[in-house]
N, C-alpha and C positions, 0 to 999 in steps of 0.2 A: 153147057156153053149155052146160054138164052138167049136170045133175045123176045122181047115181046111189047106190044101196047095197053094201055090200060085209056078209057073210052070215055070221060065220064061230061058232067057238065062244067059253064068253062071256072064259074065260084067254086068247084072240088080243088082241095091239096089235092097230092098223092105222094104216097112212101114206098116205098117196093126193094125188093131185092135189084143190087148195082148202080149200074150208075146214070143218069137222068140224060139222053143224048141226043135231046130237044129243048135244051134252057132257052134258047132266045123265041121257041113257039111258047113255053108253059114257065117262065120264069119272066118280071120284072126287073127293069135294070138294075134295082136297084138289089134287089133278094143276088142274082147270079156277082156282083161287087162285095154285097155281104159273104155270098158261100164262100169267095176267095179268100175274105182274110178271112175266112172260119175255119176252114181246113192248113192255116201257120199260128193260128191260136191258141196258145193253153188257155184263153176264158173263151169267158160262151155267147159268141155274136146273137143276136135275135132274128134268122132270117122273116120271120113273119111276126107284125107285132097286134095286141088283142088294136090299138088303134086301128091298122091296119086295114081288120078284116072288120074292123066296122063302118068304116069309109070308103071300101072297094077300092083300097088301092092296095091291097093283095092279093088281086088279081091283074094280066096285065088288057082283062077285057071279061066282063060279066054275063054277053050274050052268047048261046050254042050250045057247040062241045067243043072237046079241046082232047087230044092224040098225045099221053104222054107217052116216049120211047124209052125205054131201059135194057139194058147189057149187061147181064151176068157169067165170066168167069168158071170156068175149076165152083159149080156146085150146084148141089144135088134136086132141086127143086125153086121156087119160087116163089116171092106170098108178097104181096100189095092190102094197103088198106087208103082213104078216101073220103073225106070229109071240106063241108066249106069252114067247119069250124075251127078247121085246125092250125094252132099256134107253131110253131117251130122254129129250132134255136139249134144250133152246130156249136163244136170247135172243134179240137184238131188234135189229134196227135202224130210226133211226123211222116204227115202229111195225108193220116189217117184223118175220112171225116167221124165226127161224133154225136150225135145227130140222136133230136126229140121232137116228136110231133103228138103232139095232146092238145086235147079241149080246153078252150077254157074255166070248165068247174073243176077241171084236174089242177089248175096255175097254184093252185096253193102248196103245192110240194111238190108238181113238177115245173117248174120254172127249173129248178136242180137236176132237173134227167140226163142231156146231154151231157152234165159233169162229169154223174155214176155212170153213166156208158161208156167215154175218155177211162177214168182210173178203169174199171173192169175190163179193155182192150188193150191198158198199157200195165195193168197187176198181168195179169192169161200170155200178155205178151212174155212178160221180164221173166216170170217166173216156167215159163211148158212152154211155149213152140209161138213164134210171135209169128200177131193176127193178117190172112194172107189174101184179105180185101180189104179194096180202095174205101170200104165206111162199112157202119156198124147205125143203124134206128133202132131206136127203143119207140114203140107206138102205144098207145094209152088208148083202154079202148075197154068194152065190155067182157073177155076173157083174161083170166082170171092169172095167165101167164103159158105163152107155147110159145118156141124160139123154130123159127124159120133161117137159111139163108139170105146171113145181113140184117133182116128185119126180128124183134123180139119182143112181144105184145102181153103186153098188163092194163091189165084195170087201175084204177085212178089210188089206191090202199089208202088205206084209213091214219099213218105212220109214215116217217120220215125214215126210221130203221127198215120197216116195213114194205117201204115202195125200192130200197135196195136191194133188199135182201133177192124182192124180186129179179128185178132188172139186172141184176149181176148173175141172178141162177138159169136166167135165159138167157143170156149171153156165152156164157160160161158153154152153153151148149152147141155155141160156134166151135168147139176144142172136138166137144164128142156130143153124139154122133153124125159132126156138118164136116166136119176136117178126116173125120179119121171114118166116115165112113160106115158103120155099123146099124146094123137095122134093127130099131129107136122101136117097131111095133112086136115082133117078135121076142129081140133080148133087154128090154125096156132097165134093165137091175143095174147091166155093167155102164150105159152112159147116165145116166142118174143117180150112179154110185158116187164115181170118178167128178160127177159133177158136182155133189152135196161138200164133196173132200176141201177141191176146189174155190166152193163159195166163202170152205171157214179161212177161208188168207187171204180174201179179196174183205170178206167184212171185215173181218178184224183193221185190215191196214186200211180202210175208208174212214173207220172210225175210232181208229184208235185206237184198243183196247186188246187185250186181253184172251179168247177164248179158250183158252185151255184151263 
């Protein structure tokens, strides 16, 4: 179990492993209302919009520093990402938040990333084992693909198919090695092999195609 704080300039938005413990301090009233609606919604809710980023309405205040507090249970590690440019989307599946954080430069494809995250946890939960955590966050950035508990980091990508392939792959790692707990540095073939296998079903289902 982890409790950790991330102190950043007030204009930044933070994504991280676990759940935010001080939403009254780091989120606006509008964002808190949208998040409450998103977790019960099958459609994507825009938590932070581009217009709000540009106007300054995306943050409770613009100056100074803010500390984001997170708590995560039954995880092997934590990770976080922060940017003053993050657009933030969310939707839900059976009480679990499926989120996406991305910069405006990636919005052409990433506007669908929260839905991709939702479908991934739904697919893997139904076919293998129910997702045990309260949220999953797909985070856009410079990394081509890397996984941490509740955080899946992906690059911008060039195609919808390519983005889903990486999103669902990194989210697949929540099952193996995150839940299983294997040594992914010493035995990468274990989690990569299993993950590539489960990705086949996920990609087939999302795009409604037959890859056999």
